[in-house]
Gaussian input, Z-matrix of N, CA and C with variables (Angstrom, degrees):
# hf/3-21g

backbone

0 1
 N
 C     1     B1
 C     2     B2     1     A1
 N     3     B3     2     A2     1     D1
 C     4     B4     3     A3     2     D2
 C     5     B5     4     A4     3     D3
 N     6     B6     5     A5     4     D4
 C     7     B7     6     A6     5     D5
 C     8     B8     7     A7     6     D6
 N     9     B9     8     A8     7     D7
 C    10    B10     9     A9     8     D8
 C    11    B11    10    A10     9     D9
 N    12    B12    11    A11    10    D10
 C    13    B13    12    A12    11    D11
 C    14    B14    13    A13    12    D12
 N    15    B15    14    A14    13    D13
 C    16    B16    15    A15    14    D14
 C    17    B17    16    A16    15    D15
 N    18    B18    17    A17    16    D16
 C    19    B19    18    A18    17    D17
 C    20    B20    19    A19    18    D18
 N    21    B21    20    A20    19    D19
 C    22    B22    21    A21    20    D20
 C    23    B23    22    A22    21    D21
 N    24    B24    23    A23    22    D22
 C    25    B25    24    A24    23    D23
 C    26    B26    25    A25    24    D24
 N    27    B27    26    A26    25    D25
 C    28    B28    27    A27    26    D26
 C    29    B29    28    A28    27    D27
 N    30    B30    29    A29    28    D28
 C    31    B31    30    A30    29    D29
 C    32    B32    31    A31    30    D30
 N    33    B33    32    A32    31    D31
 C    34    B34    33    A33    32    D32
 C    35    B35    34    A34    33    D33
 N    36    B36    35    A35    34    D34
 C    37    B37    36    A36    35    D35
 C    38    B38    37    A37    36    D36
 N    39    B39    38    A38    37    D37
 C    40    B40    39    A39    38    D38
 C    41    B41    40    A40    39    D39
 N    42    B42    41    A41    40    D40
 C    43    B43    42    A42    41    D41
 C    44    B44    43    A43    42    D42
 N    45    B45    44    A44    43    D43
 C    46    B46    45    A45    44    D44
 C    47    B47    46    A46    45    D45
 N    48    B48    47    A47    46    D46
 C    49    B49    48    A48    47    D47
 C    50    B50    49    A49    48    D48
 N    51    B51    50    A50    49    D49
 C    52    B52    51    A51    50    D50
 C    53    B53    52    A52    51    D51
 N    54    B54    53    A53    52    D52
 C    55    B55    54    A54    53    D53
 C    56    B56    55    A55    54    D54
 N    57    B57    56    A56    55    D55
 C    58    B58    57    A57    56    D56
 C    59    B59    58    A58    57    D57
 N    60    B60    59    A59    58    D58
 C    61    B61    60    A60    59    D59
 C    62    B62    61    A61    60    D60
 N    63    B63    62    A62    61    D61
 C    64    B64    63    A63    62    D62
 C    65    B65    64    A64    63    D63
 N    66    B66    65    A65    64    D64
 C    67    B67    66    A66    65    D65
 C    68    B68    67    A67    66    D66
 N    69    B69    68    A68    67    D67
 C    70    B70    69    A69    68    D68
 C    71    B71    70    A70    69    D69
 N    72    B72    71    A71    70    D70
 C    73    B73    72    A72    71    D71
 C    74    B74    73    A73    72    D72
 N    75    B75    74    A74    73    D73
 C    76    B76    75    A75    74    D74
 C    77    B77    76    A76    75    D75
 N    78    B78    77    A77    76    D76
 C    79    B79    78    A78    77    D77
 C    80    B80    79    A79    78    D78
 N    81    B81    80    A80    79    D79
 C    82    B82    81    A81    80    D80
 C    83    B83    82    A82    81    D81
 N    84    B84    83    A83    82    D82
 C    85    B85    84    A84    83    D83
 C    86    B86    85    A85    84    D84
 N    87    B87    86    A86    85    D85
 C    88    B88    87    A87    86    D86
 C    89    B89    88    A88    87    D87
 N    90    B90    89    A89    88    D88
 C    91    B91    90    A90    89    D89
 C    92    B92    91    A91    90    D90
 N    93    B93    92    A92    91    D91
 C    94    B94    93    A93    92    D92
 C    95    B95    94    A94    93    D93
 N    96    B96    95    A95    94    D94
 C    97    B97    96    A96    95    D95
 C    98    B98    97    A97    96    D96
 N    99    B99    98    A98    97    D97
 C   100   B100    99    A99    98    D98
 C   101   B101   100   A100    99    D99
 N   102   B102   101   A101   100   D100
 C   103   B103   102   A102   101   D101
 C   104   B104   103   A103   102   D102
 N   105   B105   104   A104   103   D103
 C   106   B106   105   A105   104   D104
 C   107   B107   106   A106   105   D105
 N   108   B108   107   A107   106   D106
 C   109   B109   108   A108   107   D107
 C   110   B110   109   A109   108   D108
 N   111   B111   110   A110   109   D109
 C   112   B112   111   A111   110   D110
 C   113   B113   112   A112   111   D111
 N   114   B114   113   A113   112   D112
 C   115   B115   114   A114   113   D113
 C   116   B116   115   A115   114   D114
 N   117   B117   116   A116   115   D115
 C   118   B118   117   A117   116   D116
 C   119   B119   118   A118   117   D117
 N   120   B120   119   A119   118   D118
 C   121   B121   120   A120   119   D119
 C   122   B122   121   A121   120   D120
 N   123   B123   122   A122   121   D121
 C   124   B124   123   A123   122   D122
 C   125   B125   124   A124   123   D123
 N   126   B126   125   A125   124   D124
 C   127   B127   126   A126   125   D125
 C   128   B128   127   A127   126   D126
 N   129   B129   128   A128   127   D127
 C   130   B130   129   A129   128   D128
 C   131   B131   130   A130   129   D129
 N   132   B132   131   A131   130   D130
 C   133   B133   132   A132   131   D131
 C   134   B134   133   A133   132   D132
 N   135   B135   134   A134   133   D133
 C   136   B136   135   A135   134   D134
 C   137   B137   136   A136   135   D135
 N   138   B138   137   A137   136   D136
 C   139   B139   138   A138   137   D137
 C   140   B140   139   A139   138   D138
 N   141   B141   140   A140   139   D139
 C   142   B142   141   A141   140   D140
 C   143   B143   142   A142   141   D141
 N   144   B144   143   A143   142   D142
 C   145   B145   144   A144   143   D143
 C   146   B146   145   A145   144   D144
 N   147   B147   146   A146   145   D145
 C   148   B148   147   A147   146   D146
 C   149   B149   148   A148   147   D147
 N   150   B150   149   A149   148   D148
 C   151   B151   150   A150   149   D149
 C   152   B152   151   A151   150   D150
 N   153   B153   152   A152   151   D151
 C   154   B154   153   A153   152   D152
 C   155   B155   154   A154   153   D153
 N   156   B156   155   A155   154   D154
 C   157   B157   156   A156   155   D155
 C   158   B158   157   A157   156   D156
 N   159   B159   158   A158   157   D157
 C   160   B160   159   A159   158   D158
 C   161   B161   160   A160   159   D159
 N   162   B162   161   A161   160   D160
 C   163   B163   162   A162   161   D161
 C   164   B164   163   A163   162   D162
 N   165   B165   164   A164   163   D163
 C   166   B166   165   A165   164   D164
 C   167   B167   166   A166   165   D165
 N   168   B168   167   A167   166   D166
 C   169   B169   168   A168   167   D167
 C   170   B170   169   A169   168   D168
 N   171   B171   170   A170   169   D169
 C   172   B172   171   A171   170   D170
 C   173   B173   172   A172   171   D171
 N   174   B174   173   A173   172   D172
 C   175   B175   174   A174   173   D173
 C   176   B176   175   A175   174   D174
 N   177   B177   176   A176   175   D175
 C   178   B178   177   A177   176   D176
 C   179   B179   178   A178   177   D177
 N   180   B180   179   A179   178   D178
 C   181   B181   180   A180   179   D179
 C   182   B182   181   A181   180   D180
 N   183   B183   182   A182   181   D181
 C   184   B184   183   A183   182   D182
 C   185   B185   184   A184   183   D183
 N   186   B186   185   A185   184   D184
 C   187   B187   186   A186   185   D185
 C   188   B188   187   A187   186   D186
 N   189   B189   188   A188   187   D187
 C   190   B190   189   A189   188   D188
 C   191   B191   190   A190   189   D189
 N   192   B192   191   A191   190   D190
 C   193   B193   192   A192   191   D191
 C   194   B194   193   A193   192   D192
 N   195   B195   194   A194   193   D193
 C   196   B196   195   A195   194   D194
 C   197   B197   196   A196   195   D195
 N   198   B198   197   A197   196   D196
 C   199   B199   198   A198   197   D197
 C   200   B200   199   A199   198   D198
 N   201   B201   200   A200   199   D199
 C   202   B202   201   A201   200   D200
 C   203   B203   202   A202   201   D201
 N   204   B204   203   A203   202   D202
 C   205   B205   204   A204   203   D203
 C   206   B206   205   A205   204   D204
 N   207   B207   206   A206   205   D205
 C   208   B208   207   A207   206   D206
 C   209   B209   208   A208   207   D207
 N   210   B210   209   A209   208   D208
 C   211   B211   210   A210   209   D209
 C   212   B212   211   A211   210   D210
 N   213   B213   212   A212   211   D211
 C   214   B214   213   A213   212   D212
 C   215   B215   214   A214   213   D213
 N   216   B216   215   A215   214   D214
 C   217   B217   216   A216   215   D215
 C   218   B218   217   A217   216   D216
 N   219   B219   218   A218   217   D217
 C   220   B220   219   A219   218   D218
 C   221   B221   220   A220   219   D219
 N   222   B222   221   A221   220   D220
 C   223   B223   222   A222   221   D221
 C   224   B224   223   A223   222   D222
 N   225   B225   224   A224   223   D223
 C   226   B226   225   A225   224   D224
 C   227   B227   226   A226   225   D225
 N   228   B228   227   A227   226   D226
 C   229   B229   228   A228   227   D227
 C   230   B230   229   A229   228   D228
 N   231   B231   230   A230   229   D229
 C   232   B232   231   A231   230   D230
 C   233   B233   232   A232   231   D231
 N   234   B234   233   A233   232   D232
 C   235   B235   234   A234   233   D233
 C   236   B236   235   A235   234   D234
 N   237   B237   236   A236   235   D235
 C   238   B238   237   A237   236   D236
 C   239   B239   238   A238   237   D237
 N   240   B240   239   A239   238   D238
 C   241   B241   240   A240   239   D239
 C   242   B242   241   A241   240   D240
 N   243   B243   242   A242   241   D241
 C   244   B244   243   A243   242   D242
 C   245   B245   244   A244   243   D243
 N   246   B246   245   A245   244   D244
 C   247   B247   246   A246   245   D245
 C   248   B248   247   A247   246   D246
 N   249   B249   248   A248   247   D247
 C   250   B250   249   A249   248   D248
 C   251   B251   250   A250   249   D249
 N   252   B252   251   A251   250   D250
 C   253   B253   252   A252   251   D251
 C   254   B254   253   A253   252   D252
 N   255   B255   254   A254   253   D253
 C   256   B256   255   A255   254   D254
 C   257   B257   256   A256   255   D255
 N   258   B258   257   A257   256   D256
 C   259   B259   258   A258   257   D257
 C   260   B260   259   A259   258   D258
 N   261   B261   260   A260   259   D259
 C   262   B262   261   A261   260   D260
 C   263   B263   262   A262   261   D261
 N   264   B264   263   A263   262   D262
 C   265   B265   264   A264   263   D263
 C   266   B266   265   A265   264   D264
 N   267   B267   266   A266   265   D265
 C   268   B268   267   A267   266   D266
 C   269   B269   268   A268   267   D267
 N   270   B270   269   A269   268   D268
 C   271   B271   270   A270   269   D269
 C   272   B272   271   A271   270   D270
 N   273   B273   272   A272   271   D271
 C   274   B274   273   A273   272   D272
 C   275   B275   274   A274   273   D273
 N   276   B276   275   A275   274   D274
 C   277   B277   276   A276   275   D275
 C   278   B278   277   A277   276   D276
 N   279   B279   278   A278   277   D277
 C   280   B280   279   A279   278   D278
 C   281   B281   280   A280   279   D279
 N   282   B282   281   A281   280   D280
 C   283   B283   282   A282   281   D281
 C   284   B284   283   A283   282   D282
 N   285   B285   284   A284   283   D283
 C   286   B286   285   A285   284   D284
 C   287   B287   286   A286   285   D285
 N   288   B288   287   A287   286   D286
 C   289   B289   288   A288   287   D287
 C   290   B290   289   A289   288   D288
 N   291   B291   290   A290   289   D289
 C   292   B292   291   A291   290   D290
 C   293   B293   292   A292   291   D291
 N   294   B294   293   A293   292   D292
 C   295   B295   294   A294   293   D293
 C   296   B296   295   A295   294   D294
 N   297   B297   296   A296   295   D295
 C   298   B298   297   A297   296   D296
 C   299   B299   298   A298   297   D297
 N   300   B300   299   A299   298   D298
 C   301   B301   300   A300   299   D299
 C   302   B302   301   A301   300   D300
 N   303   B303   302   A302   301   D301
 C   304   B304   303   A303   302   D302
 C   305   B305   304   A304   303   D303
 N   306   B306   305   A305   304   D304
 C   307   B307   306   A306   305   D305
 C   308   B308   307   A307   306   D306
 N   309   B309   308   A308   307   D307
 C   310   B310   309   A309   308   D308
 C   311   B311   310   A310   309   D309
 N   312   B312   311   A311   310   D310
 C   313   B313   312   A312   311   D311
 C   314   B314   313   A313   312   D312
 N   315   B315   314   A314   313   D313
 C   316   B316   315   A315   314   D314
 C   317   B317   316   A316   315   D315
 N   318   B318   317   A317   316   D316
 C   319   B319   318   A318   317   D317
 C   320   B320   319   A319   318   D318

   B1=1.4623
   B2=1.5277
   B3=1.2807
   B4=1.4554
   B5=1.5293
   B6=1.3215
   B7=1.4551
   B8=1.5312
   B9=1.3288
   B10=1.4647
   B11=1.5142
   B12=1.2959
   B13=1.4672
   B14=1.5232
   B15=1.3146
   B16=1.4654
   B17=1.5214
   B18=1.3174
   B19=1.4609
   B20=1.5215
   B21=1.3025
   B22=1.4597
   B23=1.5239
   B24=1.3202
   B25=1.4628
   B26=1.5174
   B27=1.3361
   B28=1.4680
   B29=1.5283
   B30=1.3084
   B31=1.4628
   B32=1.5196
   B33=1.3309
   B34=1.4563
   B35=1.5206
   B36=1.3300
   B37=1.4660
   B38=1.5192
   B39=1.3305
   B40=1.4555
   B41=1.5205
   B42=1.3216
   B43=1.4677
   B44=1.5255
   B45=1.3169
   B46=1.4602
   B47=1.5249
   B48=1.3373
   B49=1.4608
   B50=1.5266
   B51=1.3359
   B52=1.4632
   B53=1.5161
   B54=1.3267
   B55=1.4628
   B56=1.5159
   B57=1.3453
   B58=1.4579
   B59=1.5206
   B60=1.3326
   B61=1.4626
   B62=1.5178
   B63=1.3387
   B64=1.4550
   B65=1.5250
   B66=1.3281
   B67=1.4698
   B68=1.5312
   B69=1.3155
   B70=1.4536
   B71=1.5127
   B72=1.3160
   B73=1.4691
   B74=1.5293
   B75=1.3383
   B76=1.4702
   B77=1.5204
   B78=1.3299
   B79=1.4672
   B80=1.5296
   B81=1.3187
   B82=1.4646
   B83=1.5210
   B84=1.3188
   B85=1.4569
   B86=1.5254
   B87=1.3271
   B88=1.4587
   B89=1.5275
   B90=1.3400
   B91=1.4571
   B92=1.5210
   B93=1.3304
   B94=1.4562
   B95=1.5195
   B96=1.3371
   B97=1.4642
   B98=1.5273
   B99=1.3335
   B100=1.4648
   B101=1.5280
   B102=1.3258
   B103=1.4709
   B104=1.5215
   B105=1.2948
   B106=1.4550
   B107=1.5080
   B108=1.3033
   B109=1.4568
   B110=1.5198
   B111=1.3051
   B112=1.4560
   B113=1.5213
   B114=1.3134
   B115=1.4571
   B116=1.5154
   B117=1.3100
   B118=1.4597
   B119=1.5242
   B120=1.3161
   B121=1.4588
   B122=1.5212
   B123=1.3047
   B124=1.4567
   B125=1.5219
   B126=1.3193
   B127=1.4608
   B128=1.5195
   B129=1.3116
   B130=1.4655
   B131=1.5238
   B132=1.3317
   B133=1.4590
   B134=1.5194
   B135=1.3060
   B136=1.4602
   B137=1.5230
   B138=1.3238
   B139=1.4472
   B140=1.5214
   B141=1.3255
   B142=1.4561
   B143=1.5323
   B144=1.3145
   B145=1.4604
   B146=1.5252
   B147=1.3264
   B148=1.4642
   B149=1.5186
   B150=1.3443
   B151=1.4630
   B152=1.5274
   B153=1.3267
   B154=1.4615
   B155=1.5189
   B156=1.3332
   B157=1.4559
   B158=1.5247
   B159=1.3064
   B160=1.4690
   B161=1.5231
   B162=1.3257
   B163=1.4622
   B164=1.5302
   B165=1.3266
   B166=1.4589
   B167=1.5169
   B168=1.3212
   B169=1.4599
   B170=1.5186
   B171=1.3219
   B172=1.4624
   B173=1.5196
   B174=1.3085
   B175=1.4576
   B176=1.5183
   B177=1.3378
   B178=1.4571
   B179=1.5143
   B180=1.3158
   B181=1.4586
   B182=1.5209
   B183=1.3459
   B184=1.4627
   B185=1.5247
   B186=1.3404
   B187=1.4659
   B188=1.5144
   B189=1.3154
   B190=1.4660
   B191=1.5202
   B192=1.3293
   B193=1.4508
   B194=1.5108
   B195=1.3206
   B196=1.4573
   B197=1.5191
   B198=1.3171
   B199=1.4573
   B200=1.5187
   B201=1.3211
   B202=1.4539
   B203=1.5214
   B204=1.3277
   B205=1.4529
   B206=1.5201
   B207=1.3289
   B208=1.4625
   B209=1.5202
   B210=1.3194
   B211=1.4589
   B212=1.5241
   B213=1.3101
   B214=1.4664
   B215=1.5208
   B216=1.3325
   B217=1.4563
   B218=1.5184
   B219=1.3180
   B220=1.4677
   B221=1.5313
   B222=1.3344
   B223=1.4671
   B224=1.5363
   B225=1.3224
   B226=1.4741
   B227=1.5210
   B228=1.3172
   B229=1.4588
   B230=1.5161
   B231=1.3296
   B232=1.4651
   B233=1.5268
   B234=1.3070
   B235=1.4629
   B236=1.5323
   B237=1.3234
   B238=1.4615
   B239=1.5269
   B240=1.3280
   B241=1.4675
   B242=1.5282
   B243=1.3112
   B244=1.4634
   B245=1.5296
   B246=1.3248
   B247=1.4622
   B248=1.5344
   B249=1.3245
   B250=1.4683
   B251=1.5207
   B252=1.3349
   B253=1.4658
   B254=1.5228
   B255=1.3228
   B256=1.4569
   B257=1.5231
   B258=1.3158
   B259=1.4640
   B260=1.5293
   B261=1.3332
   B262=1.4642
   B263=1.5223
   B264=1.3028
   B265=1.4645
   B266=1.5260
   B267=1.3190
   B268=1.4645
   B269=1.5259
   B270=1.3195
   B271=1.4632
   B272=1.5225
   B273=1.3244
   B274=1.4596
   B275=1.5251
   B276=1.3337
   B277=1.4656
   B278=1.5218
   B279=1.3008
   B280=1.4576
   B281=1.5205
   B282=1.3102
   B283=1.4617
   B284=1.5302
   B285=1.3124
   B286=1.4644
   B287=1.5259
   B288=1.3143
   B289=1.4608
   B290=1.5144
   B291=1.3442
   B292=1.4556
   B293=1.5247
   B294=1.3346
   B295=1.4629
   B296=1.5190
   B297=1.3318
   B298=1.4585
   B299=1.5250
   B300=1.3086
   B301=1.4654
   B302=1.5306
   B303=1.3126
   B304=1.4610
   B305=1.5161
   B306=1.3389
   B307=1.4485
   B308=1.5268
   B309=1.3441
   B310=1.4611
   B311=1.5359
   B312=1.3101
   B313=1.4704
   B314=1.5253
   B315=1.3094
   B316=1.4674
   B317=1.5229
   B318=1.3099
   B319=1.4634
   B320=1.4811
   A1=108.95
   A2=115.53
   A3=121.09
   A4=108.96
   A5=115.18
   A6=120.13
   A7=106.81
   A8=116.47
   A9=121.64
   A10=111.42
   A11=114.29
   A12=121.75
   A13=111.82
   A14=116.95
   A15=120.84
   A16=109.01
   A17=115.56
   A18=121.50
   A19=109.84
   A20=115.60
   A21=121.18
   A22=107.96
   A23=116.02
   A24=121.27
   A25=113.94
   A26=117.83
   A27=120.41
   A28=109.85
   A29=115.48
   A30=121.67
   A31=108.46
   A32=115.26
   A33=121.08
   A34=110.29
   A35=114.82
   A36=121.84
   A37=106.84
   A38=115.79
   A39=121.66
   A40=108.35
   A41=117.08
   A42=122.57
   A43=107.90
   A44=116.13
   A45=121.78
   A46=111.02
   A47=115.95
   A48=121.57
   A49=109.02
   A50=115.95
   A51=121.17
   A52=109.33
   A53=115.59
   A54=123.10
   A55=107.85
   A56=117.72
   A57=120.75
   A58=109.81
   A59=115.05
   A60=120.26
   A61=112.00
   A62=117.01
   A63=120.08
   A64=110.64
   A65=118.07
   A66=120.45
   A67=111.22
   A68=116.03
   A69=121.31
   A70=112.07
   A71=115.81
   A72=120.67
   A73=113.20
   A74=117.67
   A75=120.75
   A76=112.57
   A77=117.77
   A78=121.92
   A79=110.88
   A80=114.80
   A81=121.76
   A82=107.99
   A83=115.95
   A84=122.22
   A85=111.44
   A86=115.85
   A87=122.22
   A88=109.49
   A89=115.90
   A90=121.48
   A91=108.90
   A92=116.14
   A93=120.89
   A94=110.35
   A95=116.07
   A96=120.82
   A97=108.59
   A98=117.96
   A99=120.55
   A100=113.83
   A101=117.42
   A102=120.75
   A103=108.30
   A104=116.72
   A105=118.32
   A106=112.81
   A107=113.95
   A108=121.36
   A109=112.79
   A110=117.97
   A111=121.37
   A112=111.81
   A113=114.16
   A114=121.97
   A115=108.71
   A116=115.95
   A117=120.80
   A118=106.27
   A119=115.95
   A120=120.39
   A121=109.50
   A122=115.46
   A123=122.52
   A124=109.00
   A125=115.74
   A126=121.96
   A127=107.71
   A128=116.62
   A129=120.14
   A130=109.60
   A131=114.60
   A132=122.25
   A133=108.25
   A134=116.68
   A135=122.90
   A136=108.52
   A137=115.49
   A138=122.06
   A139=111.45
   A140=114.96
   A141=122.66
   A142=108.84
   A143=117.06
   A144=120.20
   A145=108.35
   A146=115.24
   A147=121.24
   A148=111.44
   A149=115.30
   A150=119.43
   A151=109.66
   A152=115.81
   A153=121.85
   A154=106.47
   A155=116.40
   A156=121.13
   A157=110.38
   A158=116.19
   A159=122.07
   A160=112.72
   A161=118.48
   A162=121.91
   A163=113.00
   A164=117.71
   A165=121.19
   A166=114.27
   A167=117.51
   A168=121.07
   A169=109.97
   A170=114.82
   A171=121.38
   A172=108.79
   A173=116.85
   A174=122.13
   A175=106.23
   A176=116.27
   A177=121.95
   A178=110.46
   A179=116.08
   A180=123.05
   A181=110.04
   A182=116.41
   A183=121.74
   A184=109.49
   A185=116.19
   A186=120.63
   A187=112.34
   A188=116.29
   A189=120.23
   A190=112.80
   A191=117.08
   A192=120.98
   A193=115.18
   A194=118.94
   A195=120.77
   A196=108.96
   A197=114.81
   A198=120.25
   A199=109.47
   A200=116.42
   A201=123.03
   A202=108.08
   A203=116.43
   A204=121.70
   A205=108.11
   A206=115.72
   A207=121.76
   A208=108.40
   A209=115.69
   A210=121.07
   A211=109.13
   A212=117.49
   A213=121.83
   A214=111.89
   A215=117.60
   A216=121.76
   A217=113.87
   A218=118.35
   A219=121.52
   A220=109.36
   A221=118.61
   A222=120.70
   A223=113.68
   A224=117.29
   A225=120.23
   A226=112.29
   A227=117.06
   A228=122.75
   A229=110.44
   A230=116.08
   A231=120.63
   A232=109.09
   A233=114.48
   A234=120.53
   A235=108.78
   A236=117.26
   A237=121.36
   A238=109.46
   A239=116.25
   A240=119.04
   A241=109.67
   A242=117.01
   A243=121.35
   A244=111.82
   A245=117.06
   A246=121.05
   A247=110.60
   A248=116.68
   A249=120.80
   A250=111.15
   A251=117.19
   A252=120.18
   A253=111.26
   A254=117.38
   A255=121.37
   A256=112.00
   A257=116.96
   A258=121.85
   A259=112.61
   A260=117.04
   A261=121.21
   A262=112.54
   A263=118.00
   A264=121.41
   A265=113.14
   A266=117.81
   A267=120.22
   A268=112.28
   A269=117.66
   A270=121.00
   A271=112.30
   A272=116.91
   A273=120.88
   A274=109.17
   A275=117.37
   A276=119.32
   A277=110.44
   A278=115.24
   A279=121.80
   A280=108.04
   A281=117.62
   A282=120.34
   A283=112.05
   A284=117.61
   A285=120.33
   A286=113.26
   A287=117.38
   A288=121.55
   A289=110.07
   A290=116.88
   A291=120.71
   A292=109.51
   A293=117.35
   A294=120.32
   A295=112.25
   A296=114.94
   A297=121.52
   A298=109.20
   A299=116.57
   A300=120.99
   A301=109.73
   A302=115.39
   A303=121.08
   A304=108.41
   A305=116.19
   A306=121.43
   A307=108.23
   A308=119.21
   A309=120.73
   A310=113.31
   A311=117.68
   A312=120.72
   A313=112.59
   A314=117.34
   A315=121.66
   A316=112.41
   A317=117.78
   A318=121.87
   A319=106.58
   D1=124.52
   D2=179.91
   D3=-88.46
   D4=135.08
   D5=176.90
   D6=-79.75
   D7=99.25
   D8=-175.41
   D9=-87.70
   D10=153.53
   D11=177.63
   D12=53.35
   D13=37.95
   D14=178.31
   D15=-67.28
   D16=135.42
   D17=-179.58
   D18=-128.92
   D19=153.96
   D20=175.56
   D21=-58.85
   D22=132.50
   D23=179.82
   D24=97.53
   D25=-11.57
   D26=177.82
   D27=-65.95
   D28=141.71
   D29=177.50
   D30=-93.32
   D31=130.15
   D32=-177.36
   D33=-129.05
   D34=160.41
   D35=176.69
   D36=-119.29
   D37=128.58
   D38=179.33
   D39=-116.79
   D40=124.94
   D41=179.16
   D42=-86.37
   D43=99.77
   D44=-175.20
   D45=-91.80
   D46=130.56
   D47=176.66
   D48=-76.88
   D49=134.99
   D50=-179.65
   D51=-132.97
   D52=156.87
   D53=177.21
   D54=-139.93
   D55=128.33
   D56=176.55
   D57=-164.85
   D58=178.25
   D59=178.66
   D60=-85.99
   D61=-15.74
   D62=-178.73
   D63=-145.62
   D64=100.37
   D65=179.27
   D66=-64.40
   D67=147.00
   D68=178.11
   D69=-79.40
   D70=178.43
   D71=-176.51
   D72=-70.41
   D73=-20.01
   D74=178.75
   D75=-91.37
   D76=4.08
   D77=-177.95
   D78=-68.36
   D79=140.16
   D80=177.21
   D81=-127.61
   D82=157.91
   D83=178.55
   D84=50.85
   D85=51.25
   D86=-178.64
   D87=-74.09
   D88=131.38
   D89=178.24
   D90=-136.18
   D91=130.31
   D92=178.80
   D93=-79.00
   D94=146.88
   D95=175.19
   D96=-68.18
   D97=146.33
   D98=-177.50
   D99=-57.75
   D100=-41.10
   D101=-179.00
   D102=-134.31
   D103=85.56
   D104=179.74
   D105=161.53
   D106=-177.42
   D107=-176.77
   D108=-103.72
   D109=10.16
   D110=-177.63
   D111=-95.19
   D112=158.53
   D113=178.41
   D114=-129.47
   D115=147.77
   D116=169.29
   D117=-112.25
   D118=144.03
   D119=-176.50
   D120=-162.10
   D121=174.64
   D122=-179.89
   D123=-120.75
   D124=137.97
   D125=174.55
   D126=-124.18
   D127=130.23
   D128=178.21
   D129=-81.23
   D130=126.75
   D131=179.82
   D132=-106.64
   D133=136.10
   D134=-176.75
   D135=-105.05
   D136=102.92
   D137=-173.21
   D138=-120.49
   D139=174.40
   D140=-176.86
   D141=-127.43
   D142=141.76
   D143=176.83
   D144=-78.14
   D145=118.74
   D146=179.61
   D147=-93.64
   D148=-33.20
   D149=-177.44
   D150=-154.03
   D151=138.82
   D152=174.19
   D153=-108.09
   D154=116.56
   D155=-176.59
   D156=-92.34
   D157=153.66
   D158=-176.19
   D159=-64.64
   D160=-24.86
   D161=-177.24
   D162=-85.61
   D163=10.63
   D164=177.94
   D165=89.38
   D166=5.40
   D167=177.54
   D168=-94.39
   D169=149.22
   D170=177.51
   D171=-116.36
   D172=136.11
   D173=173.80
   D174=-96.39
   D175=114.95
   D176=-175.92
   D177=-105.17
   D178=146.50
   D179=-177.39
   D180=-114.94
   D181=133.86
   D182=177.61
   D183=-95.22
   D184=171.08
   D185=178.28
   D186=-61.48
   D187=-32.34
   D188=-176.59
   D189=-91.13
   D190=8.23
   D191=174.78
   D192=90.89
   D193=2.49
   D194=176.66
   D195=-74.49
   D196=155.41
   D197=178.96
   D198=-122.25
   D199=139.84
   D200=177.59
   D201=-129.47
   D202=138.40
   D203=175.89
   D204=-102.44
   D205=123.39
   D206=-176.15
   D207=-133.27
   D208=142.32
   D209=176.16
   D210=-69.79
   D211=138.56
   D212=-179.76
   D213=-62.70
   D214=-20.11
   D215=179.19
   D216=-93.92
   D217=6.11
   D218=-179.81
   D219=-63.66
   D220=125.46
   D221=-177.44
   D222=-67.80
   D223=-13.55
   D224=178.31
   D225=-84.92
   D226=-5.79
   D227=-177.22
   D228=-106.42
   D229=134.01
   D230=176.31
   D231=-149.80
   D232=159.83
   D233=177.33
   D234=-74.17
   D235=140.10
   D236=177.82
   D237=-69.10
   D238=137.22
   D239=177.76
   D240=-82.57
   D241=173.08
   D242=-175.03
   D243=-61.59
   D244=-35.77
   D245=-179.44
   D246=-65.79
   D247=-44.66
   D248=178.56
   D249=-65.39
   D250=-39.89
   D251=178.90
   D252=-63.95
   D253=-30.82
   D254=179.29
   D255=-82.41
   D256=-55.68
   D257=-174.04
   D258=-70.27
   D259=-39.33
   D260=-176.85
   D261=-103.63
   D262=25.96
   D263=-174.84
   D264=-57.64
   D265=-29.64
   D266=179.61
   D267=-76.81
   D268=-15.07
   D269=179.33
   D270=-84.90
   D271=-16.91
   D272=179.46
   D273=-86.51
   D274=139.15
   D275=174.92
   D276=-75.69
   D277=171.33
   D278=177.10
   D279=-124.83
   D280=143.62
   D281=-179.92
   D282=-67.97
   D283=-27.00
   D284=-177.58
   D285=-104.73
   D286=12.01
   D287=-177.91
   D288=-112.44
   D289=145.37
   D290=178.25
   D291=-70.77
   D292=148.52
   D293=-179.80
   D294=-60.42
   D295=150.40
   D296=178.08
   D297=-65.50
   D298=138.52
   D299=179.74
   D300=-68.76
   D301=143.96
   D302=179.83
   D303=-86.45
   D304=126.23
   D305=177.31
   D306=-95.90
   D307=109.90
   D308=-176.18
   D309=-65.94
   D310=-19.31
   D311=-179.07
   D312=-87.69
   D313=-10.09
   D314=-176.48
   D315=-71.54
   D316=-28.03
   D317=-175.57
   D318=-77.91

C-alpha cells in the first residue's frame, strides 16, 4: 500500500521489526526463535512526516528527534487513523516542539 498524498506534518504509524530476549508490553506478533532465548516481534512507532522528497522517499521524525527515511510504498508504513491520533497523541512528535529528553535509566 502506497502512502498517497503524503504531506509534511502527517502522522504515520510504522511497524518496526525488533529482536530481543524480552519483548515489551507494546510488542505484537511475538514469535520465539526456534533454538534460543530470543524473540522477534513488531512494535508500532508513531512518527511524523518531516519532508516529502521528490523520489518517493519520506523523511520521518521520531519523538526523540531521530530521523528515518522510508519509501512511501513501504508496506510497514500507514497513515494514523483518527483513533490513534486522539488516543496516542502524546506519542507523536511535533514539528515545532523540541525532542523528548532521553532518560538513560529507562532502558
